[in-house]
C-alpha positions as a Markdown table, in Angstrom:
| # | Residue | x | y | z |
|---|---|---|---|---|
| 1 | Unk | -103.9 | -180.6 | -141.5 |
| 2 | Unk | -103.2 | -179.8 | -137.8 |
| 3 | Unk | -102.0 | -176.6 | -136.3 |
| 4 | Unk | -98.7 | -178.4 | -135.4 |
| 5 | Unk | -98.0 | -179.0 | -139.1 |
| 6 | Unk | -98.5 | -175.3 | -139.8 |
| 7 | Unk | -96.2 | -174.3 | -137.0 |
| 8 | Unk | -93.6 | -176.8 | -138.1 |
| 9 | Unk | -93.6 | -175.1 | -141.6 |
| 10 | Unk | -93.3 | -171.6 | -140.2 |
| 11 | Unk | -89.9 | -169.9 | -140.1 |
| 12 | Unk | -88.4 | -169.0 | -136.8 |
| 13 | Unk | -89.3 | -165.3 | -137.3 |
| 14 | Unk | -92.9 | -166.2 | -138.2 |
| 15 | Unk | -93.3 | -168.5 | -135.1 |
| 16 | Unk | -91.8 | -165.9 | -132.8 |
| 17 | Unk | -94.2 | -163.2 | -134.2 |
| 18 | Unk | -97.2 | -165.5 | -133.7 |
| 19 | Unk | -96.2 | -166.2 | -130.1 |
| 20 | Unk | -95.6 | -162.6 | -129.3 |
| 21 | Unk | -98.8 | -161.3 | -131.0 |
| 22 | Unk | -101.3 | -163.9 | -129.8 |
| 23 | Unk | -100.7 | -165.1 | -126.2 |
| 24 | Unk | -104.4 | -166.1 | -125.7 |
| 25 | Unk | -104.7 | -167.9 | -129.0 |
| 26 | Unk | -106.1 | -171.5 | -129.0 |
| 27 | Unk | -102.9 | -172.9 | -130.5 |
| 28 | Unk | -100.5 | -170.8 | -128.3 |
| 29 | Unk | -99.3 | -173.9 | -126.4 |
| 30 | Unk | -98.7 | -175.7 | -129.6 |
| 31 | Unk | -96.7 | -172.8 | -131.0 |
| 32 | Unk | -94.8 | -172.5 | -127.8 |
| 33 | Unk | -94.0 | -176.2 | -127.8 |
| 34 | Unk | -92.7 | -175.9 | -131.4 |
| 35 | Unk | -90.6 | -172.9 | -130.4 |
| 36 | Unk | -89.1 | -174.8 | -127.4 |
| 37 | Unk | -88.4 | -177.8 | -129.6 |
| 38 | Unk | -86.5 | -175.7 | -132.1 |
| 39 | Unk | -84.5 | -174.0 | -129.3 |
| 40 | Unk | -83.7 | -177.4 | -127.8 |
| 41 | Unk | -82.6 | -178.8 | -131.2 |
| 42 | Unk | -80.4 | -175.7 | -131.7 |
| 43 | Unk | -78.8 | -176.1 | -128.3 |
| 44 | Unk | -78.2 | -179.8 | -128.9 |
| 45 | Unk | -76.5 | -179.1 | -132.3 |
| 46 | Unk | -74.3 | -176.4 | -130.6 |
| 47 | Unk | -73.4 | -178.8 | -127.7 |
| 48 | Unk | -72.5 | -181.6 | -130.1 |
| 49 | Unk | -70.3 | -179.2 | -132.0 |
| 50 | Unk | -68.5 | -177.9 | -128.9 |
| 51 | Unk | -68.2 | -181.5 | -127.7 |
| 52 | Unk | -66.5 | -182.5 | -130.9 |
| 53 | Unk | -64.1 | -179.6 | -130.7 |
| 54 | Unk | -63.3 | -180.5 | -127.1 |
| 55 | Unk | -62.6 | -184.1 | -128.1 |
| 56 | Unk | -60.3 | -183.0 | -130.8 |
| 57 | Unk | -58.4 | -180.7 | -128.4 |
| 58 | Unk | -58.2 | -183.6 | -125.9 |
| 59 | Unk | -56.8 | -186.0 | -128.5 |
| 60 | Unk | -54.1 | -183.4 | -129.4 |
| 61 | Unk | -53.2 | -182.9 | -125.7 |
| 62 | Unk | -52.9 | -186.6 | -125.1 |
| 63 | Unk | -50.8 | -187.1 | -128.2 |
| 64 | Unk | -48.5 | -184.2 | -127.1 |
| 65 | Unk | -48.2 | -185.7 | -123.6 |
| 66 | Unk | -47.4 | -189.1 | -125.0 |
| 67 | Unk | -44.7 | -187.6 | -127.3 |
| 68 | Unk | -43.2 | -185.7 | -124.4 |
| 69 | Unk | -43.0 | -188.9 | -122.3 |
| 70 | Unk | -41.4 | -190.7 | -125.2 |
| 71 | Unk | -38.8 | -188.0 | -125.7 |
| 72 | Unk | -38.1 | -187.9 | -122.0 |
| 73 | Unk | -37.6 | -191.7 | -121.9 |
| 74 | Unk | -35.3 | -191.6 | -124.9 |
| 75 | Unk | -33.1 | -188.8 | -123.4 |
| 76 | Unk | -33.1 | -190.6 | -120.1 |
| 77 | Unk | -31.9 | -193.8 | -121.7 |
| 78 | Unk | -29.2 | -191.9 | -123.6 |
| 79 | Unk | -28.0 | -190.2 | -120.4 |
| 80 | Unk | -28.0 | -193.5 | -118.5 |
| 81 | Unk | -26.0 | -195.3 | -121.1 |
| 82 | Unk | -23.5 | -192.4 | -121.5 |
| 83 | Unk | -22.9 | -192.3 | -117.7 |
| 84 | Unk | -22.5 | -196.1 | -117.4 |
| 85 | Unk | -19.9 | -196.4 | -120.1 |
| 86 | Unk | -17.7 | -193.6 | -118.7 |
| 87 | Unk | -18.1 | -194.3 | -115.0 |
| 88 | Unk | -17.8 | -198.1 | -115.1 |
| 89 | Unk | -15.5 | -199.4 | -112.3 |
| 90 | Unk | -12.7 | -201.7 | -113.3 |
| 91 | Unk | -12.7 | -204.6 | -110.8 |
| 92 | Unk | -10.0 | -206.6 | -112.6 |
| 93 | Unk | -7.1 | -204.8 | -110.9 |
| 94 | Unk | -6.4 | -206.0 | -107.3 |
| 95 | Unk | -6.2 | -203.5 | -104.6 |
| 96 | Unk | -2.6 | -202.8 | -103.4 |
| 97 | Unk | -3.5 | -201.0 | -100.2 |
| 98 | Unk | -3.3 | -202.9 | -96.9 |
| 99 | Unk | -6.4 | -203.1 | -95.0 |
| 100 | Unk | -6.2 | -202.4 | -91.3 |
| 101 | Unk | -6.1 | -205.6 | -89.2 |
| 102 | Unk | -8.5 | -206.2 | -86.4 |
| 103 | Unk | -5.7 | -206.9 | -83.9 |
| 104 | Unk | -3.8 | -203.7 | -84.5 |
| 105 | Unk | -3.2 | -201.5 | -81.5 |
| 106 | Unk | -4.7 | -198.1 | -81.6 |
| 107 | Unk | -2.2 | -195.3 | -81.6 |
| 108 | Unk | -2.3 | -192.9 | -78.7 |
| 109 | Unk | -1.6 | -189.3 | -79.3 |
| 110 | Unk | 0.7 | -187.3 | -76.8 |
């Protein structure tokens, strides 16, 4: 059985105590490596958890933005249709006003 196997079986507290109590020990580097490996694994787990939370938040934000755009489009179409039906010009009635002729003399003021 190697020293690495022993360090892998130790609890975090036991490993920290070994590293703190015996800096000149033959297996100090192996114990330090095991400690760094555990810290790296813990950091990776925490990072993955935060990444998952961030992705969930981003999905909700994108969903909310899409819903806002959809609601805006619906209200825009409703307003556009409402304005067109009320303000539609009636081109079927001919104009009764005389248009000024191009040969008419300009009037002079006194």
